[in-house]
C-alpha positions in Angstrom: -70.3 -43.5 -29.0 -72.4 -45.4 -31.5 -75.3 -47.6 -30.6 -77.7 -45.3 -28.7 -79.1 -42.6 -31.0 -81.5 -40.5 -28.8 -84.8 -39.8 -30.4 -84.1 -36.1 -29.8 -81.5 -36.1 -32.6 -84.2 -36.9 -35.2 -87.1 -35.0 -36.6 -90.1 -35.7 -34.2 -92.4 -38.3 -35.8 -95.1 -40.4 -34.3 -95.9 -43.9 -35.6 -98.5 -46.4 -34.4 -100.3 -49.4 -35.9 -103.3 -51.4 -35.2 -104.1 -54.9 -36.5 -107.3 -55.0 -38.6 -108.2 -58.4 -37.3 -111.6 -57.6 -36.0 -113.9 -54.7 -35.1 -112.8 -51.6 -33.2 -113.9 -51.4 -29.5 -114.1 -48.8 -26.8 -110.7 -50.1 -25.7 -109.2 -49.3 -29.1 -110.8 -45.8 -29.0 -109.7 -44.8 -25.5 -106.4 -46.7 -25.6 -105.4 -45.6 -29.1 -107.7 -43.6 -31.5 -108.5 -40.8 -29.0 -104.9 -40.1 -28.3 -104.0 -40.5 -32.0 -106.3 -37.6 -32.7 -104.8 -35.6 -29.8 -101.3 -36.2 -31.1 -102.4 -35.1 -34.6 -103.2 -31.7 -33.1 -99.7 -31.3 -31.5 -97.9 -30.2 -34.6 -95.8 -33.4 -34.9 -95.9 -35.6 -38.0 -98.1 -38.6 -37.4 -98.2 -41.9 -39.3 -100.9 -44.4 -38.6 -100.8 -47.8 -40.1 -103.3 -50.7 -40.4 -100.9 -53.6 -40.0 -102.5 -56.2 -42.1 -99.3 -58.1 -42.5 -99.3 -58.7 -38.7 -102.9 -59.9 -38.9 -102.0 -62.8 -41.1 -99.5 -64.3 -38.6 -102.7 -66.3 -37.7 -105.0 -67.4 -40.5 -107.5 -64.8 -41.6 -110.4 -65.2 -44.0 -109.3 -63.0 -46.9 -112.7 -61.3 -47.5 -113.1 -60.6 -43.8 -109.6 -59.2 -43.6 -110.2 -56.8 -46.5 -113.5 -55.7 -44.9 -111.8 -55.3 -41.5 -109.0 -53.2 -43.0 -111.5 -50.8 -44.6 -113.7 -50.7 -41.5 -110.8 -49.8 -39.3 -109.8 -47.0 -41.7 -113.3 -45.8 -41.5 -113.0 -45.9 -37.7 -109.8 -43.9 -37.7 -111.4 -41.2 -39.9 -114.7 -41.2 -37.9 -112.8 -40.8 -34.6 -111.1 -37.7 -36.0 -108.0 -38.7 -37.9 -107.7 -36.3 -40.8 -105.9 -38.1 -43.8 -104.7 -34.7 -45.0 -102.9 -34.0 -41.7 -101.9 -37.6 -40.7 -100.6 -40.3 -42.9 -103.1 -43.2 -42.9 -102.4 -46.4 -44.9 -102.3 -50.2 -44.7 -99.0 -51.8 -44.1 -99.0 -54.2 -47.1 -99.0 -51.3 -49.6 -95.5 -50.2 -48.5 -93.0 -53.0 -49.2 -90.2 -51.3 -47.2 -91.8 -52.8 -44.0 -91.1 -56.3 -45.1 -87.7 -55.5 -46.5 -86.4 -53.9 -43.4 -88.0 -56.7 -41.3 -85.6 -59.1 -43.0 -82.6 -57.1 -42.0 -83.9 -56.9 -38.4 -84.4 -60.7 -38.5 -80.7 -60.8 -38.9 -80.0 -58.3 -36.2 -82.4 -59.6 -33.5 -81.2 -62.5 -31.4 -83.1 -65.7 -30.7 -82.8 -65.1 -27.0 -84.7 -61.8 -27.4 -87.5 -63.4 -29.3 -87.8 -66.3 -26.8 -88.5 -63.8 -24.1 -91.5 -62.3 -25.9 -94.5 -63.1 -23.7 -97.1 -62.3 -26.3 -95.9 -65.1 -28.5 -96.2 -67.5 -25.6 -99.7 -66.2 -24.9 -100.9 -66.4 -28.5 -99.2 -69.7 -29.4 -100.5 -71.5 -26.3 -99.2 -74.9 -25.4 -98.7 -76.1 -29.0 -95.9 -73.6 -30.0 -94.7 -76.0 -32.7 -97.9 -75.5 -34.6 -97.6 -71.6 -34.5 -96.4 -69.8 -37.6 -92.9 -68.5 -38.0 -94.5 -65.1 -38.7 -96.1 -65.1 -35.3 -92.8 -65.9 -33.7 -90.8 -63.3 -35.7 -93.4 -60.5 -36.0 -91.7 -58.3 -33.3 -89.0 -57.8 -35.8 -91.6 -56.6 -38.3 -93.0 -54.4 -35.7 -89.6 -52.8 -35.2 -89.3 -52.3 -39.0 -92.8 -50.6 -39.0 -91.5 -48.1 -36.6 -87.9 -47.6 -37.6 -88.4 -47.5 -41.4 -89.9 -44.0 -40.7 -87.3 -43.1 -38.1 -90.2 -42.7 -35.7 -89.2 -41.0 -32.5 -92.3 -41.7 -30.5 -94.9 -44.5 -30.4 -98.2 -44.3 -28.5 -98.4 -47.8 -27.1 -100.5 -49.9 -24.7 -98.9 -51.7 -21.8 -99.3 -55.0 -23.6 -97.0 -53.8 -26.4 -94.3 -52.2 -24.2 -92.1 -55.3 -24.4 -92.2 -55.2 -28.2 -91.1 -51.5 -28.2 -88.2 -52.4 -25.9 -87.2 -55.0 -28.5 -87.4 -52.3 -31.1 -85.0 -50.2 -29.0 -82.7 -53.2 -28.6 -82.7 -53.8 -32.4 -81.9 -50.2 -33.1 -79.1 -50.1 -30.6 -77.5 -53.3 -31.9 -77.8 -52.2 -35.5 -76.2 -48.9 -34.7 -73.4 -50.6 -32.7 -72.7 -53.3 -35.2 -72.4 -50.9 -38.1 -70.7 -48.0 -36.2 -73.5 -45.6 -36.9 -76.3 -43.6 -35.2 -78.7 -44.3 -38.0 -81.8 -45.5 -36.1 -83.4 -43.5 -33.3 -84.0 -45.1 -29.9 -87.8 -44.7 -30.1 -89.6 -43.5 -27.0 -92.9 -45.0 -25.8 -95.9 -42.7 -25.2 -98.1 -44.3 -22.4 -100.5 -41.9 -20.8 -104.1 -41.3 -19.9 -106.6 -42.7 -17.5 -107.8 -45.6 -19.6 -104.8 -46.7 -21.6 -105.8 -50.2 -20.7 -109.6 -50.6 -20.9 -110.9 -53.8 -19.2 -113.8 -56.2 -20.0 -117.2 -55.1 -18.9 -117.8 -58.6 -17.6 -114.4 -59.2 -15.9 -112.3 -56.2 -14.7 -109.2 -58.3 -14.5 -109.1 -59.0 -18.3 -108.5 -56.5 -21.1 -111.5 -55.5 -23.3 -111.0 -57.6 -26.4 -112.7 -58.1 -29.8 -111.9 -61.8 -29.5 -113.8 -62.3 -26.3 -116.7 -64.7 -27.1 -119.2 -62.5 -25.1 -120.3 -59.4 -27.0 -121.4 -58.0 -23.6 -117.8 -57.8 -22.5 -117.1 -54.9 -24.9 -118.5 -51.8 -26.5 -118.0 -51.9 -30.3 -117.6 -48.7 -32.2 -120.3 -50.0 -34.5 -122.8 -50.4 -31.7 -125.9 -48.3 -31.9 -127.1 -45.9 -29.1 -129.4 -48.4 -27.3 -126.7 -51.1 -27.4 -124.1 -48.9 -25.9 -126.4 -47.8 -23.1 -127.5 -51.3 -22.4 -124.0 -52.7 -22.1 -123.0 -50.0 -19.6 -126.1 -50.7 -17.5 -125.3 -54.4 -17.5 -121.6 -54.0 -16.8 -120.4 -56.1 -13.9 -119.9 -54.0 -10.7 -120.1 -54.6 -6.9 -122.5 -53.5 -4.2 -120.2 -50.9 -2.5 -120.6 -47.1 -3.2 -117.8 -45.3 -4.9 -115.0 -44.2 -2.6 -113.6 -40.8 -2.1 -110.0 -41.7 -3.0 -108.4 -43.9 -5.7 -106.9 -46.2 -3.1 -110.5 -47.4 -2.4 -110.6 -49.0 -5.8 -107.5 -51.2 -5.4 -109.5 -54.4 -4.8 -112.4 -53.5 -7.0 -111.3 -54.1 -10.6 -114.8 -53.6 -12.2 -115.4 -50.4 -10.3 -112.0 -49.1 -11.2 -112.5 -49.9 -14.9 -115.8 -48.0 -15.1 -114.3 -45.0 -13.3 -111.3 -45.0 -15.7 -113.6 -45.2 -18.7 -115.7 -42.2 -17.4 -112.5 -40.2 -16.8 -111.0 -40.9 -20.2 -114.3 -40.1 -22.1 -114.7 -36.9 -20.1 -111.0 -35.8 -20.2 -110.7 -35.8 -16.5 -108.6 -37.7 -13.9 -110.1 -40.7 -12.1 -109.7 -38.8 -8.9 -111.8 -36.0 -10.2 -114.5 -38.5 -11.2 -114.5 -39.9 -7.7 -114.7 -36.5 -6.1 -118.0 -36.0 -8.0 -119.5 -39.4 -7.3 -118.0 -40.4 -3.9 -120.6 -42.1 -1.8 -122.9 -42.9 -4.7 -123.8 -46.3 -5.9 -123.7 -47.7 -9.4 -127.4 -47.1 -9.7 -126.6 -43.4 -10.0 -123.2 -43.7 -11.7 -124.0 -46.1 -14.5 -126.7 -43.9 -16.1 -124.4 -40.9 -16.2 -121.6 -43.1 -17.7 -124.1 -44.5 -20.3 -125.1 -40.9 -21.3 -121.5 -39.9 -21.6 -120.5 -43.0 -23.7 -123.5 -42.5 -26.0 -122.6 -38.9 -26.6 -119.0 -39.7 -27.2 -119.3 -42.8 -29.4 -122.6 -42.6 -31.3 -121.3 -39.9 -33.7 -118.3 -42.2 -34.5 -120.6 -45.1 -35.2 -122.8 -43.1 -37.5 -119.9 -41.7 -39.4 -118.3 -45.1 -39.8 -121.5 -46.4 -41.4 -121.5 -43.5 -43.8 -117.9 -44.1 -44.8 -118.4 -47.8 -45.4 -121.0 -47.0 -48.0 -118.2 -46.0 -50.3 -115.3 -48.3 -49.9 -113.6 -47.0 -53.1 -113.1 -43.7 -51.3 -111.6 -45.5 -48.4 -109.2 -47.4 -50.8 -108.3 -44.0 -52.4 -107.4 -42.6 -49.0 -105.3 -45.6 -48.0 -103.5 -45.5 -51.4 -102.7 -41.8 -51.1 -101.4 -42.4 -47.5 -99.3 -45.3 -48.7 -97.6 -43.0 -51.3 -96.8 -40.5 -48.7 -95.5 -43.2 -46.3 -93.3 -44.7 -49.1 -91.8 -41.3 -49.8 -90.5 -41.2 -46.3 -89.5 -44.9 -46.0 -87.7 -45.4 -49.3 -84.7 -43.2 -48.7 -84.3 -44.5 -45.2 -84.4 -48.1 -46.5 -81.9 -47.2 -49.3 -79.5 -45.8 -46.8 -79.9 -48.8 -44.5 -79.1 -51.2 -47.3 -76.0 -49.1 -48.1 -74.9 -49.3 -44.5 -75.3 -53.1 -44.4 -73.3 -53.4 -47.7 -76.0 -54.6 -50.1 -76.2 -53.4 -53.7 -79.6 -51.8 -54.2 -80.9 -50.3 -57.4 -82.2 -46.8 -57.0 -85.9 -46.6 -57.8 
């Protein structure tokens, strides 16, 4: 039966992308970069993409976008991504993403797009003023993944719906053309802090767009700033409980415990077993020390890398060549399946 092509039928390959639309935060590190490095060490081909084409679905200052793209590349490398072992590049250097996105625009249904909650959140009340790119970009996200026949995508909870759309597009393409060409990509959602929350409001995701810099830890923050933000993070007056259930109605406490667990490669329950009964006056200094030890080397390395942007550009260009070598034959075959005449390059 055509339509569903299990990921297990394809060569294992991990793909993930992050928008270079602002600075990297602790949330990006724990929710993405840290696990990207771990996946790199598992022996599976890993492709990491700075999705600058997604970034321009809302207006970006061109100079700031170029800087953010390079800074994010520096962040990936500083966090442990090895450009010799993983493919690291920016999306706009590989035209196959945009070409496959058009095909997927013709496969995806309007009803599917209308259900995408992230468009509703980002467009707000004046949806008529939003760009067509913002509306259609889940099809480009599907192309980002499927142009490499990626079998697995490390993804945050907020992107799970878009990955489901990717699976729907792959299934419909395969069904419509009587083929098992595209894999049904599997999500990889794991870890204690896959969703890191604001240091000022434990019910909101840590975000680089939050107007308060105190709400987040930036990977460019220095040692003193990291420690100060942890010390000032919002908490409550109760001591830490013995069991996870005791954090159910305490979002700020849960967030800090999750951050500690993720930085220390432990479970939240293990952290509670150590600190049960203690207040935040004892817990926060330990968390601050751990955060500084984990993040300050990344910040220092990023600053070093940003002193030579030509080397960052060279790394991204080399990664784009490797990515294109994978994407081009897949795109050529896709065009052939659809019935379009495509000159071999």
